[in-house]
GUGU-266835 format. One line per field, with one value per residue (C-alpha): residue in three letters; chain; x, y, z. Coordinates in pm, whole numbers. Example, Ala and Ser with C-alpha at 12.3 -4.5 7.8 and 13.67 -1.06 7.14 Angstrom:
residuo = c(ala,ser);
cadena = c(A,A);
u = c(1230,1367);
v = c(-450,-106);
w = c(780,714);
This chain:
residuo = c(met,asp,leu,thr,gly,phe,gly,ser,ile,phe,asp,phe,gly,ser,lys,val,ile,asp,lys,leu,phe,pro,asp,pro,glu,lys,ala,asn,ala,ala,lys,leu,glu,met,ile,lys,leu,gln,gln,ala,gly,glu,phe,lys,gln,ile,glu,ser,ala,leu,glu,met,ala,lys,gly,gln,met,glu,ile,asn,lys,ile,glu,ala,ser,ala,pro,asp,phe,phe,thr,arg,gly,trp,arg,pro,ser,val,gly,trp,ile,cys,ser,ser,gly,leu,leu,tyr,gln,phe,leu,ile,arg,pro,leu,ile,ile,gly,phe,asn,leu,gly,asn,phe,pro,asp,leu,asp,met,gly,thr,leu,met,thr,leu,leu,met,gly,leu,leu,gly,leu,gly,ala,tyr,arg,thr,val,glu,lys,ile,lys,gly,ala,ala);
cadena = c(A,A,A,A,A,A,A,A,A,A,A,A,A,A,A,A,A,A,A,A,A,A,A,A,A,A,A,A,A,A,A,A,A,A,A,A,A,A,A,A,A,A,A,A,A,A,A,A,A,A,A,A,A,A,A,A,A,A,A,A,A,A,A,A,A,A,A,A,A,A,A,A,A,A,A,A,A,A,A,A,A,A,A,A,A,A,A,A,A,A,A,A,A,A,A,A,A,A,A,A,A,A,A,A,A,A,A,A,A,A,A,A,A,A,A,A,A,A,A,A,A,A,A,A,A,A,A,A,A,A,A,A,A,A,A);
u = c(5854,6135,6009,6343,6549,6810,6714,6805,7133,7220,7119,7356,7625,7581,7638,7949,8082,8026,8239,8513,8546,8555,8597,8240,8350,8500,8201,7960,8164,8151,7775,7729,7913,7695,7378,7510,7560,7207,7059,7258,7106,6756,6807,6918,6597,6386,6580,6523,6149,6133,6310,6064,5770,5915,5956,5595,5478,5660,5496,5157,5216,5309,5002,4768,4891,4881,4669,4536,4220,4310,4642,4505,4158,4232,4236,3897,3753,3862,3681,3363,3381,3419,3128,2912,2990,2894,2575,2477,2565,2405,2114,2013,2050,1856,1575,1558,1549,1304,1054,1097,1229,1483,1793,2099,2452,2654,2974,3299,3307,3662,3796,3565,3660,4031,3983,3782,4039,4317,4120,4032,4392,4510,4223,4310,4673,4569,4346,4643,4847,4576,4554,4930,4910,5057,4965);
v = c(19174,18938,18629,18448,18720,18700,19044,19213,19021,19139,19496,19483,19325,19603,19867,19687,19669,20042,20106,19855,19968,20348,20305,20283,20044,19793,19826,19760,19457,19316,19380,19200,18897,18905,18913,18616,18421,18507,18392,18068,17991,18064,17837,17558,17599,17584,17278,17109,17177,17037,16718,16677,16719,16458,16218,16274,16205,15871,15783,15877,15647,15357,15414,15440,15109,14915,14598,14670,14886,15062,15177,15308,15407,15658,15959,15885,15818,16165,16305,16117,16231,16592,16554,16397,16683,16942,16750,16744,17107,17266,17034,16781,17000,17299,17064,16902,17243,17380,17099,17139,16785,16887,17096,16922,17050,17267,17131,17322,17482,17612,17257,17132,17413,17358,16993,17087,17341,17086,16825,17068,17174,16815,16732,17022,16912,16557,16693,16882,16560,16370,16640,16624,16246,16130,15780);
w = c(9498,9585,9765,9772,9936,9661,9527,9854,9866,9517,9599,9894,9674,9420,9687,9808,9451,9409,9719,9624,9261,9224,8846,8700,8422,8665,8896,8608,8497,8851,8868,8536,8673,8983,8766,8564,8886,8997,8665,8674,9014,8887,8587,8819,9020,8702,8584,8919,8905,8552,8660,8948,8709,8473,8765,8870,8514,8519,8851,8705,8404,8630,8849,8549,8404,8732,8729,9080,9078,9403,9257,8928,9050,9323,9087,8929,9274,9387,9081,9168,9530,9416,9169,9439,9678,9418,9332,9699,9770,9464,9377,9642,9953,9808,9699,10043,10212,9953,10016,10396,10436,10696,10737,10600,10667,10433,10285,10323,9979,10021,10043,9770,9529,9597,9506,9195,9073,9118,8926,8647,8614,8588,8354,8125,8122,8029,7750,7606,7623,7434,7167,7119,7082,7413,7525);
């Protein structure tokens, strides 16, 4: 499945090459050049994504070392908010309902689980960094 649309462009280009070059050897050489161009573009996209990730890591380091609590503390606070939401949804609310102390609202678990999966992914990445000896 081609999400970028480049595959269909190259399929079209391949058909055009077949019509322009009746000699199969020349057509195959032209197709090979076209594939090389496609791969070069994909490598540039990967390189760009890597540079963005490196930039984000630098921003994260600066935030983590900031003297101001509100600059360095927003990530842990998101973790505590997520933990509090899970505690409420899976422990406190069922106990309240079970003891007939009222009917408390459900939390939107889709949003909460998205937040949790994002935190766990970042937490796992940070654990790998610590194991490898990163600061």
